TORNU-684720 format. One record per atom (N, C-alpha, C, O): residue number from 1; residue in three letters; x, y, z; atom name. Coordinates in nm, 4 decimals, m for minus. Layout:
<pts>
[pt NUM 'ALA' [X Y Z] 'CA']
...
</pts>
This chain:
<pts>
[pt 1 'MET' [m3.4743 m8.3296 1.8752] 'N']
[pt 1 'MET' [m3.3725 m8.3809 1.7879] 'CA']
[pt 1 'MET' [m3.2465 m8.3476 1.8726] 'C']
[pt 1 'MET' [m3.2243 m8.2453 1.9372] 'O']
[pt 2 'VAL' [m3.1739 m8.4516 1.8578] 'N']
[pt 2 'VAL' [m3.0645 m8.5033 1.9547] 'CA']
[pt 2 'VAL' [m2.9450 m8.4557 1.8545] 'C']
[pt 2 'VAL' [m2.9387 m8.4960 1.7384] 'O']
[pt 3 'ASP' [m2.8537 m8.3682 1.9102] 'N']
[pt 3 'ASP' [m2.7297 m8.3057 1.8480] 'CA']
[pt 3 'ASP' [m2.5951 m8.3572 1.9055] 'C']
[pt 3 'ASP' [m2.5360 m8.3100 2.0026] 'O']
[pt 4 'THR' [m2.5553 m8.4670 1.8254] 'N']
[pt 4 'THR' [m2.4606 m8.5386 1.8856] 'CA']
[pt 4 'THR' [m2.3211 m8.4946 1.8011] 'C']
[pt 4 'THR' [m2.3044 m8.5360 1.6863] 'O']
[pt 5 'GLY' [m2.2309 m8.4146 1.8618] 'N']
[pt 5 'GLY' [m2.1134 m8.3841 1.7789] 'CA']
[pt 5 'GLY' [m2.1460 m8.2980 1.6610] 'C']
[pt 5 'GLY' [m2.0828 m8.3055 1.5556] 'O']
[pt 6 'GLY' [m2.2372 m8.2232 1.6793] 'N']
[pt 6 'GLY' [m2.2735 m8.1267 1.5712] 'CA']
[pt 6 'GLY' [m2.3829 m8.1946 1.4299] 'C']
[pt 6 'GLY' [m2.4175 m8.1325 1.3294] 'O']
[pt 7 'VAL' [m2.4136 m8.3231 1.4633] 'N']
[pt 7 'VAL' [m2.5012 m8.3901 1.3687] 'CA']
[pt 7 'VAL' [m2.6219 m8.4113 1.4489] 'C']
[pt 7 'VAL' [m2.6296 m8.4545 1.5639] 'O']
[pt 8 'ALA' [m2.7165 m8.3732 1.3681] 'N']
[pt 8 'ALA' [m2.8698 m8.3883 1.3863] 'CA']
[pt 8 'ALA' [m2.9032 m8.5251 1.3977] 'C']
[pt 8 'ALA' [m2.9613 m8.5695 1.2987] 'O']
[pt 9 'ALA' [m2.8839 m8.6021 1.4870] 'N']
[pt 9 'ALA' [m2.9209 m8.7479 1.4808] 'CA']
[pt 9 'ALA' [m3.0613 m8.7928 1.4364] 'C']
[pt 9 'ALA' [m3.0743 m8.8878 1.3592] 'O']
[pt 10 'ASP' [m3.1569 m8.7307 1.4807] 'N']
[pt 10 'ASP' [m3.2860 m8.7597 1.4298] 'CA']
[pt 10 'ASP' [m3.2893 m8.7413 1.2673] 'C']
[pt 10 'ASP' [m3.3163 m8.8252 1.1813] 'O']
[pt 11 'GLN' [m3.2508 m8.5958 1.2529] 'N']
[pt 11 'GLN' [m3.2814 m8.5734 1.1151] 'CA']
[pt 11 'GLN' [m3.2101 m8.6872 1.0133] 'C']
[pt 11 'GLN' [m3.2617 m8.7484 0.9198] 'O']
[pt 12 'LEU' [m3.0597 m8.6936 1.0705] 'N']
[pt 12 'LEU' [m2.9714 m8.7842 0.9704] 'CA']
[pt 12 'LEU' [m3.0757 m8.9447 0.9730] 'C']
[pt 12 'LEU' [m3.0955 m9.0024 0.8661] 'O']
[pt 13 'ARG' [m3.1223 m8.9900 1.0782] 'N']
[pt 13 'ARG' [m3.1816 m9.1069 1.0769] 'CA']
[pt 13 'ARG' [m3.3128 m9.1099 1.0067] 'C']
[pt 13 'ARG' [m3.3583 m9.2161 0.9644] 'O']
[pt 14 'ALA' [m3.3816 m8.9840 0.9915] 'N']
[pt 14 'ALA' [m3.4973 m8.9941 0.8868] 'CA']
[pt 14 'ALA' [m3.4777 m8.9759 0.7697] 'C']
[pt 14 'ALA' [m3.5650 m9.0064 0.6885] 'O']
[pt 15 'PHE' [m3.3430 m8.9147 0.7252] 'N']
[pt 15 'PHE' [m3.2811 m8.9227 0.5746] 'CA']
[pt 15 'PHE' [m3.2498 m9.0633 0.5685] 'C']
[pt 15 'PHE' [m3.3013 m9.1200 0.4721] 'O']
[pt 16 'ILE' [m3.1921 m9.1226 0.6310] 'N']
[pt 16 'ILE' [m3.1316 m9.2651 0.5945] 'CA']
[pt 16 'ILE' [m3.2561 m9.3639 0.5904] 'C']
[pt 16 'ILE' [m3.2462 m9.4577 0.5113] 'O']
[pt 17 'GLU' [m3.3671 m9.3545 0.6631] 'N']
[pt 17 'GLU' [m3.4855 m9.4150 0.6370] 'CA']
[pt 17 'GLU' [m3.5544 m9.3939 0.5244] 'C']
[pt 17 'GLU' [m3.6158 m9.4887 0.4756] 'O']
[pt 18 'ARG' [m3.5570 m9.2759 0.4669] 'N']
[pt 18 'ARG' [m3.6291 m9.2373 0.3584] 'CA']
[pt 18 'ARG' [m3.5431 m9.2974 0.2126] 'C']
[pt 18 'ARG' [m3.5864 m9.3327 0.1029] 'O']
[pt 19 'VAL' [m3.4422 m9.2921 0.2532] 'N']
[pt 19 'VAL' [m3.3350 m9.3574 0.1193] 'CA']
[pt 19 'VAL' [m3.3514 m9.5140 0.1615] 'C']
[pt 19 'VAL' [m3.3596 m9.5933 0.0677] 'O']
[pt 20 'GLU' [m3.3562 m9.5593 0.2775] 'N']
[pt 20 'GLU' [m3.3960 m9.7046 0.2534] 'CA']
[pt 20 'GLU' [m3.5244 m9.7592 0.1873] 'C']
[pt 20 'GLU' [m3.5363 m9.8443 0.0992] 'O']
[pt 21 'ARG' [m3.6251 m9.6811 0.2594] 'N']
[pt 21 'ARG' [m3.7498 m9.6906 0.1804] 'CA']
[pt 21 'ARG' [m3.7551 m9.6950 0.0358] 'C']
[pt 21 'ARG' [m3.8178 m9.7780 m0.0300] 'O']
[pt 22 'LEU' [m3.6889 m9.6052 m0.0063] 'N']
[pt 22 'LEU' [m3.6744 m9.5573 m0.1673] 'CA']
[pt 22 'LEU' [m3.6126 m9.6536 m0.2426] 'C']
[pt 22 'LEU' [m3.6318 m9.6681 m0.3633] 'O']
[pt 23 'GLU' [m3.5286 m9.7294 m0.1655] 'N']
[pt 23 'GLU' [m3.4432 m9.8328 m0.2356] 'CA']
[pt 23 'GLU' [m3.5138 m9.9435 m0.2380] 'C']
[pt 23 'GLU' [m3.4893 m10.0215 m0.3300] 'O']
[pt 24 'GLU' [m3.6162 m9.9786 m0.1417] 'N']
[pt 24 'GLU' [m3.6937 m10.0825 m0.1219] 'CA']
[pt 24 'GLU' [m3.8098 m10.0591 m0.2437] 'C']
[pt 24 'GLU' [m3.8485 m10.1572 m0.3071] 'O']
[pt 25 'GLU' [m3.8450 m9.9703 m0.2628] 'N']
[pt 25 'GLU' [m3.9431 m9.9334 m0.3710] 'CA']
[pt 25 'GLU' [m3.8846 m9.9359 m0.4996] 'C']
[pt 25 'GLU' [m3.9560 m9.9806 m0.5894] 'O']
[pt 26 'LYS' [m3.7594 m9.8942 m0.5315] 'N']
[pt 26 'LYS' [m3.6679 m9.9076 m0.6639] 'CA']
[pt 26 'LYS' [m3.6665 m10.0580 m0.6781] 'C']
[pt 26 'LYS' [m3.6981 m10.0987 m0.7899] 'O']
[pt 27 'LYS' [m3.6352 m10.1515 m0.5840] 'N']
[pt 27 'LYS' [m3.6010 m10.2796 m0.6044] 'CA']
[pt 27 'LYS' [m3.7546 m10.3715 m0.6702] 'C']
[pt 27 'LYS' [m3.7587 m10.4633 m0.7521] 'O']
[pt 28 'VAL' [m3.8419 m10.3181 m0.6127] 'N']
[pt 28 'VAL' [m3.9840 m10.3627 m0.6329] 'CA']
[pt 28 'VAL' [m4.0289 m10.3226 m0.7817] 'C']
[pt 28 'VAL' [m4.1025 m10.3955 m0.8482] 'O']
[pt 29 'ILE' [m3.9770 m10.1973 m0.8291] 'N']
[pt 29 'ILE' [m4.0180 m10.1589 m0.9499] 'CA']
[pt 29 'ILE' [m3.9224 m10.2403 m1.0556] 'C']
[pt 29 'ILE' [m3.9714 m10.2950 m1.1544] 'O']
[pt 30 'ALA' [m3.8039 m10.2432 m1.0311] 'N']
[pt 30 'ALA' [m3.7270 m10.3107 m1.1143] 'CA']
[pt 30 'ALA' [m3.7631 m10.4612 m1.1211] 'C']
[pt 30 'ALA' [m3.7323 m10.5170 m1.2264] 'O']
[pt 31 'ASP' [m3.8213 m10.5328 m1.0292] 'N']
[pt 31 'ASP' [m3.8586 m10.6622 m1.0330] 'CA']
[pt 31 'ASP' [m3.9778 m10.6776 m1.1387] 'C']
[pt 31 'ASP' [m3.9945 m10.7740 m1.2134] 'O']
[pt 32 'ASP' [m4.0756 m10.5365 m1.1275] 'N']
[pt 32 'ASP' [m4.1810 m10.5434 m1.1843] 'CA']
[pt 32 'ASP' [m4.1803 m10.5269 m1.3300] 'C']
[pt 32 'ASP' [m4.2608 m10.5760 m1.4091] 'O']
[pt 33 'ILE' [m4.0594 m10.4366 m1.3612] 'N']
[pt 33 'ILE' [m3.9967 m10.4275 m1.4975] 'CA']
[pt 33 'ILE' [m3.9484 m10.5619 m1.5586] 'C']
[pt 33 'ILE' [m3.9690 m10.5957 m1.6752] 'O']
[pt 34 'LYS' [m3.8968 m10.6178 m1.4866] 'N']
[pt 34 'LYS' [m3.8348 m10.7764 m1.5095] 'CA']
[pt 34 'LYS' [m3.9313 m10.8471 m1.5577] 'C']
[pt 34 'LYS' [m3.9125 m10.9047 m1.6649] 'O']
[pt 35 'ASP' [m4.0458 m10.8580 m1.4958] 'N']
[pt 35 'ASP' [m4.1627 m10.9417 m1.5231] 'CA']
[pt 35 'ASP' [m4.2188 m10.8804 m1.6697] 'C']
[pt 35 'ASP' [m4.2269 m10.9491 m1.7715] 'O']
[pt 36 'VAL' [m4.2483 m10.7678 m1.6630] 'N']
[pt 36 'VAL' [m4.3047 m10.7227 m1.8106] 'CA']
[pt 36 'VAL' [m4.2384 m10.7673 m1.9284] 'C']
[pt 36 'VAL' [m4.3017 m10.8151 m2.0226] 'O']
[pt 37 'TYR' [m4.0833 m10.7510 m1.9289] 'N']
[pt 37 'TYR' [m4.0122 m10.7797 m2.0120] 'CA']
[pt 37 'TYR' [m4.0421 m10.9445 m2.0381] 'C']
[pt 37 'TYR' [m4.0620 m10.9978 m2.1473] 'O']
[pt 38 'ALA' [m4.0393 m11.0047 m1.9135] 'N']
[pt 38 'ALA' [m4.0412 m11.1754 m1.9326] 'CA']
[pt 38 'ALA' [m4.1713 m11.2153 m1.9870] 'C']
[pt 38 'ALA' [m4.1791 m11.3203 m2.0507] 'O']
[pt 39 'GLU' [m4.2789 m11.1380 m1.9668] 'N']
[pt 39 'GLU' [m4.4154 m11.1621 m2.0254] 'CA']
[pt 39 'GLU' [m4.4076 m11.1409 m2.1581] 'C']
[pt 39 'GLU' [m4.4608 m11.2246 m2.2310] 'O']
[pt 40 'ALA' [m4.3434 m11.0308 m2.2150] 'N']
[pt 40 'ALA' [m4.3446 m10.9675 m2.3643] 'CA']
[pt 40 'ALA' [m4.2627 m11.0883 m2.4325] 'C']
[pt 40 'ALA' [m4.2957 m11.1315 m2.5430] 'O']
[pt 41 'LYS' [m4.1628 m11.1357 m2.3659] 'N']
[pt 41 'LYS' [m4.0490 m11.2489 m2.4199] 'CA']
[pt 41 'LYS' [m4.1225 m11.3539 m2.4474] 'C']
[pt 41 'LYS' [m4.0950 m11.4131 m2.5518] 'O']
[pt 42 'GLY' [m4.2391 m11.4073 m2.3595] 'N']
[pt 42 'GLY' [m4.2969 m11.5092 m2.3600] 'CA']
[pt 42 'GLY' [m4.4235 m11.5014 m2.4664] 'C']
[pt 42 'GLY' [m4.4806 m11.6064 m2.4962] 'O']
[pt 43 'ASN' [m4.4587 m11.3981 m2.5131] 'N']
[pt 43 'ASN' [m4.5520 m11.3297 m2.6049] 'CA']
[pt 43 'ASN' [m4.4486 m11.3426 m2.7714] 'C']
[pt 43 'ASN' [m4.4977 m11.3064 m2.8783] 'O']
[pt 44 'GLY' [m4.3356 m11.3874 m2.7623] 'N']
[pt 44 'GLY' [m4.2739 m11.3586 m2.8829] 'CA']
[pt 44 'GLY' [m4.2073 m11.2302 m2.9172] 'C']
[pt 44 'GLY' [m4.1601 m11.2179 m3.0302] 'O']
[pt 45 'PHE' [m4.1978 m11.1226 m2.8216] 'N']
[pt 45 'PHE' [m4.1070 m11.0115 m2.8400] 'CA']
[pt 45 'PHE' [m3.9786 m11.0130 m2.8262] 'C']
[pt 45 'PHE' [m3.9330 m11.0937 m2.7452] 'O']
[pt 46 'ASP' [m3.9049 m10.9431 m2.8853] 'N']
[pt 46 'ASP' [m3.7362 m10.9590 m2.8617] 'CA']
[pt 46 'ASP' [m3.7201 m10.8397 m2.7601] 'C']
[pt 46 'ASP' [m3.7451 m10.7207 m2.7796] 'O']
[pt 47 'VAL' [m3.6797 m10.8917 m2.6645] 'N']
[pt 47 'VAL' [m3.6689 m10.8095 m2.5296] 'CA']
[pt 47 'VAL' [m3.5461 m10.7180 m2.5581] 'C']
[pt 47 'VAL' [m3.5442 m10.6138 m2.4925] 'O']
[pt 48 'LYS' [m3.4519 m10.7374 m2.6374] 'N']
[pt 48 'LYS' [m3.3300 m10.6740 m2.6423] 'CA']
[pt 48 'LYS' [m3.3659 m10.5549 m2.7064] 'C']
[pt 48 'LYS' [m3.3284 m10.4469 m2.6606] 'O']
[pt 49 'VAL' [m3.4543 m10.5649 m2.8370] 'N']
[pt 49 'VAL' [m3.4992 m10.4547 m2.8978] 'CA']
[pt 49 'VAL' [m3.5942 m10.3760 m2.8278] 'C']
[pt 49 'VAL' [m3.5976 m10.2548 m2.8489] 'O']
[pt 50 'MET' [m3.6735 m10.4307 m2.7452] 'N']
[pt 50 'MET' [m3.7800 m10.3589 m2.6578] 'CA']
[pt 50 'MET' [m3.7055 m10.2571 m2.5543] 'C']
[pt 50 'MET' [m3.7549 m10.1466 m2.5320] 'O']
[pt 51 'ARG' [m3.5802 m10.3006 m2.4901] 'N']
[pt 51 'ARG' [m3.5215 m10.2263 m2.4192] 'CA']
[pt 51 'ARG' [m3.4429 m10.1182 m2.4863] 'C']
[pt 51 'ARG' [m3.4324 m10.0058 m2.4371] 'O']
[pt 52 'LYS' [m3.3850 m10.1554 m2.6052] 'N']
[pt 52 'LYS' [m3.3337 m10.0533 m2.6901] 'CA']
[pt 52 'LYS' [m3.4242 m9.9245 m2.7120] 'C']
[pt 52 'LYS' [m3.3856 m9.8097 m2.6901] 'O']
[pt 53 'ILE' [m3.5585 m9.9624 m2.7616] 'N']
[pt 53 'ILE' [m3.6478 m9.8808 m2.7975] 'CA']
[pt 53 'ILE' [m3.7012 m9.7873 m2.6683] 'C']
[pt 53 'ILE' [m3.7159 m9.6660 m2.6834] 'O']
[pt 54 'VAL' [m3.7273 m9.8496 m2.5479] 'N']
[pt 54 'VAL' [m3.7271 m9.7823 m2.4441] 'CA']
[pt 54 'VAL' [m3.6436 m9.6577 m2.4062] 'C']
[pt 54 'VAL' [m3.6827 m9.5481 m2.3658] 'O']
[pt 55 'SER' [m3.4795 m9.7174 m2.4371] 'N']
[pt 55 'SER' [m3.3852 m9.6188 m2.4160] 'CA']
[pt 55 'SER' [m3.3922 m9.5131 m2.5024] 'C']
[pt 55 'SER' [m3.3863 m9.3983 m2.4583] 'O']
[pt 56 'MET' [m3.4047 m9.5366 m2.6262] 'N']
[pt 56 'MET' [m3.4275 m9.4430 m2.7184] 'CA']
[pt 56 'MET' [m3.5361 m9.3303 m2.7021] 'C']
[pt 56 'MET' [m3.5264 m9.2123 m2.7357] 'O']
[pt 57 'ARG' [m3.6423 m9.3951 m2.6423] 'N']
[pt 57 'ARG' [m3.7613 m9.2838 m2.6255] 'CA']
[pt 57 'ARG' [m3.7379 m9.1935 m2.5084] 'C']
[pt 57 'ARG' [m3.8019 m9.0895 m2.4927] 'O']
[pt 58 'LYS' [m3.6346 m9.2397 m2.4175] 'N']
[pt 58 'LYS' [m3.6165 m9.1566 m2.2995] 'CA']
[pt 58 'LYS' [m3.5199 m9.0211 m2.3447] 'C']
[pt 58 'LYS' [m3.5034 m8.9204 m2.2760] 'O']
[pt 59 'ARG' [m3.4626 m9.0477 m2.4773] 'N']
[pt 59 'ARG' [m3.3987 m8.9163 m2.5262] 'CA']
[pt 59 'ARG' [m3.4821 m8.8114 m2.6007] 'C']
[pt 59 'ARG' [m3.5936 m8.8334 m2.6480] 'O']
[pt 60 'LYS' [m3.4161 m8.6954 m2.6062] 'N']
[pt 60 'LYS' [m3.4963 m8.5897 m2.6840] 'CA']
[pt 60 'LYS' [m3.4834 m8.6338 m2.8450] 'C']
[pt 60 'LYS' [m3.3911 m8.7017 m2.8899] 'O']
[pt 61 'PRO' [m3.5890 m8.5839 m2.9176] 'N']
[pt 61 'PRO' [m3.5844 m8.6158 m3.0790] 'CA']
[pt 61 'PRO' [m3.4549 m8.5784 m3.1479] 'C']
[pt 61 'PRO' [m3.4103 m8.6518 m3.2362] 'O']
[pt 62 'HIS' [m3.3880 m8.4593 m3.1089] 'N']
[pt 62 'HIS' [m3.2613 m8.4220 m3.1665] 'CA']
[pt 62 'HIS' [m3.1443 m8.4894 m3.1363] 'C']
[pt 62 'HIS' [m3.0527 m8.5138 m3.2147] 'O']
[pt 63 'GLU' [m3.1525 m8.5217 m3.0050] 'N']
[pt 63 'GLU' [m3.0380 m8.6162 m2.9523] 'CA']
[pt 63 'GLU' [m3.0234 m8.7625 m3.0064] 'C']
[pt 63 'GLU' [m2.9185 m8.8268 m3.0123] 'O']
[pt 64 'ARG' [m3.1637 m8.8078 m3.0495] 'N']
[pt 64 'ARG' [m3.1640 m8.9475 m3.0971] 'CA']
[pt 64 'ARG' [m3.1199 m8.9144 m3.2361] 'C']
[pt 64 'ARG' [m3.0367 m8.9942 m3.2793] 'O']
[pt 65 'GLU' [m3.1544 m8.8152 m3.3196] 'N']
[pt 65 'GLU' [m3.1315 m8.7960 m3.4377] 'CA']
[pt 65 'GLU' [m2.9687 m8.7667 m3.4716] 'C']
[pt 65 'GLU' [m2.9130 m8.7869 m3.5795] 'O']
[pt 66 'GLU' [m2.9077 m8.7124 m3.3459] 'N']
[pt 66 'GLU' [m2.7734 m8.6827 m3.3802] 'CA']
[pt 66 'GLU' [m2.6969 m8.8095 m3.3511] 'C']
[pt 66 'GLU' [m2.5939 m8.8282 m3.4159] 'O']
[pt 67 'GLU' [m2.7339 m8.8975 m3.2632] 'N']
[pt 67 'GLU' [m2.6636 m9.0273 m3.2308] 'CA']
[pt 67 'GLU' [m2.6843 m9.1079 m3.3693] 'C']
[pt 67 'GLU' [m2.5903 m9.1655 m3.4239] 'O']
[pt 68 'GLU' [m2.8170 m9.1070 m3.4217] 'N']
[pt 68 'GLU' [m2.8392 m9.1950 m3.5548] 'CA']
[pt 68 'GLU' [m2.7440 m9.1692 m3.6621] 'C']
[pt 68 'GLU' [m2.6859 m9.2561 m3.7271] 'O']
[pt 69 'ALA' [m2.7285 m9.0010 m3.6801] 'N']
[pt 69 'ALA' [m2.6310 m8.9534 m3.8010] 'CA']
[pt 69 'ALA' [m2.4813 m9.0007 m3.7676] 'C']
[pt 69 'ALA' [m2.4026 m9.0333 m3.8565] 'O']
[pt 70 'VAL' [m2.4489 m9.0012 m3.6289] 'N']
[pt 70 'VAL' [m2.3139 m9.0472 m3.6093] 'CA']
[pt 70 'VAL' [m2.3093 m9.1997 m3.6488] 'C']
[pt 70 'VAL' [m2.2312 m9.2410 m3.7346] 'O']
[pt 71 'MET' [m2.3808 m9.2654 m3.5940] 'N']
[pt 71 'MET' [m2.3839 m9.4243 m3.6085] 'CA']
[pt 71 'MET' [m2.3784 m9.4417 m3.7666] 'C']
[pt 71 'MET' [m2.3089 m9.5363 m3.8035] 'O']
[pt 72 'ASP' [m2.4360 m9.3712 m3.8601] 'N']
[pt 72 'ASP' [m2.4520 m9.4150 m3.9902] 'CA']
[pt 72 'ASP' [m2.3312 m9.3663 m4.0338] 'C']
[pt 72 'ASP' [m2.2764 m9.4320 m4.1223] 'O']
[pt 73 'LEU' [m2.2609 m9.2401 m3.9826] 'N']
[pt 73 'LEU' [m2.1018 m9.2057 m4.0345] 'CA']
[pt 73 'LEU' [m2.0041 m9.3262 m4.0109] 'C']
[pt 73 'LEU' [m1.9329 m9.3742 m4.0990] 'O']
[pt 74 'TYR' [m2.0099 m9.3701 m3.8769] 'N']
[pt 74 'TYR' [m1.9401 m9.4687 m3.8517] 'CA']
[pt 74 'TYR' [m1.9608 m9.6206 m3.9087] 'C']
[pt 74 'TYR' [m1.8699 m9.7036 m3.9057] 'O']
[pt 75 'LEU' [m2.0846 m9.6458 m3.9584] 'N']
[pt 75 'LEU' [m2.1198 m9.7658 m4.0258] 'CA']
[pt 75 'LEU' [m2.0552 m9.7575 m4.1569] 'C']
[pt 75 'LEU' [m1.9828 m9.8454 m4.2036] 'O']
[pt 76 'HIS' [m2.0863 m9.6439 m4.2153] 'N']
[pt 76 'HIS' [m2.0262 m9.6312 m4.3559] 'CA']
[pt 76 'HIS' [m1.8882 m9.6114 m4.3606] 'C']
[pt 76 'HIS' [m1.8331 m9.6430 m4.4660] 'O']
[pt 77 'ALA' [m1.7975 m9.5513 m4.2405] 'N']
[pt 77 'ALA' [m1.6430 m9.5396 m4.2228] 'CA']
[pt 77 'ALA' [m1.6151 m9.7055 m4.2173] 'C']
[pt 77 'ALA' [m1.5101 m9.7531 m4.2604] 'O']
[pt 78 'LEU' [m1.7032 m9.7729 m4.1694] 'N']
[pt 78 'LEU' [m1.6380 m9.9133 m4.1483] 'CA']
[pt 78 'LEU' [m1.6824 m10.0238 m4.2394] 'C']
[pt 78 'LEU' [m1.6618 m10.1428 m4.2156] 'O']
[pt 79 'GLY' [m1.7494 m9.9741 m4.3531] 'N']
[pt 79 'GLY' [m1.7962 m10.0611 m4.4793] 'CA']
[pt 79 'GLY' [m1.9226 m10.1420 m4.4360] 'C']
[pt 79 'GLY' [m1.9562 m10.2442 m4.4958] 'O']
[pt 80 'MET' [m1.9840 m10.0966 m4.3400] 'N']
[pt 80 'MET' [m2.1076 m10.1839 m4.2619] 'CA']
[pt 80 'MET' [m2.2510 m10.1427 m4.3341] 'C']
[pt 80 'MET' [m2.3501 m10.2146 m4.3222] 'O']
[pt 81 'ALA' [m2.2518 m10.0268 m4.4058] 'N']
[pt 81 'ALA' [m2.3616 m9.9769 m4.4439] 'CA']
[pt 81 'ALA' [m2.3883 m10.0295 m4.5782] 'C']
[pt 81 'ALA' [m2.2980 m10.0427 m4.6608] 'O']
[pt 82 'GLY' [m2.5410 m10.0670 m4.6070] 'N']
[pt 82 'GLY' [m2.5544 m10.1164 m4.7194] 'CA']
[pt 82 'GLY' [m2.5783 m10.0046 m4.8268] 'C']
[pt 82 'GLY' [m2.5607 m9.8902 m4.7851] 'O']
[pt 83 'PRO' [m2.6202 m10.0200 m4.9751] 'N']
[pt 83 'PRO' [m2.6184 m9.9157 m5.0786] 'CA']
[pt 83 'PRO' [m2.7518 m9.8046 m5.0251] 'C']
[pt 83 'PRO' [m2.7533 m9.6912 m5.0732] 'O']
[pt 84 'SER' [m2.8389 m9.8382 m4.9440] 'N']
[pt 84 'SER' [m2.9524 m9.7687 m4.9199] 'CA']
[pt 84 'SER' [m2.9033 m9.6566 m4.7787] 'C']
[pt 84 'SER' [m2.9554 m9.5563 m4.7300] 'O']
[pt 85 'GLY' [m2.7849 m9.7309 m4.7500] 'N']
[pt 85 'GLY' [m2.7450 m9.6354 m4.6231] 'CA']
[pt 85 'GLY' [m2.7638 m9.7059 m4.4927] 'C']
[pt 85 'GLY' [m2.7130 m9.6730 m4.3855] 'O']
[pt 86 'ASP' [m2.8365 m9.7989 m4.5136] 'N']
[pt 86 'ASP' [m2.8807 m9.9000 m4.3927] 'CA']
[pt 86 'ASP' [m2.7728 m9.9976 m4.3605] 'C']
[pt 86 'ASP' [m2.6929 m10.0375 m4.4452] 'O']
[pt 87 'PRO' [m2.7728 m10.0395 m4.2205] 'N']
[pt 87 'PRO' [m2.6750 m10.1450 m4.1983] 'CA']
[pt 87 'PRO' [m2.7142 m10.2554 m4.2567] 'C']
[pt 87 'PRO' [m2.8345 m10.2804 m4.2634] 'O']
[pt 88 'GLU' [m2.6076 m10.3516 m4.3156] 'N']
[pt 88 'GLU' [m2.6305 m10.4608 m4.4170] 'CA']
[pt 88 'GLU' [m2.7008 m10.5664 m4.3064] 'C']
[pt 88 'GLU' [m2.7394 m10.6774 m4.3430] 'O']
</pts>
């Protein structure tokens, strides 16, 4: 390992190269996700709603319930909730 001015150059290079490889993998995965959404859209699914569902499923149930309760409160305050409490 070469130590240049207190910096272990070989170790630094290895970290940089690992990050670069992971960034490339991330790009490939992002492209794959884009392709799945395009396929779903081609089969008649609403991609915007699908993205929202994916986002919701990442959160814990209690976090989701809390967000939904606040959303309901705000909708009521703005007069945007129907008689059943659902947005009109």
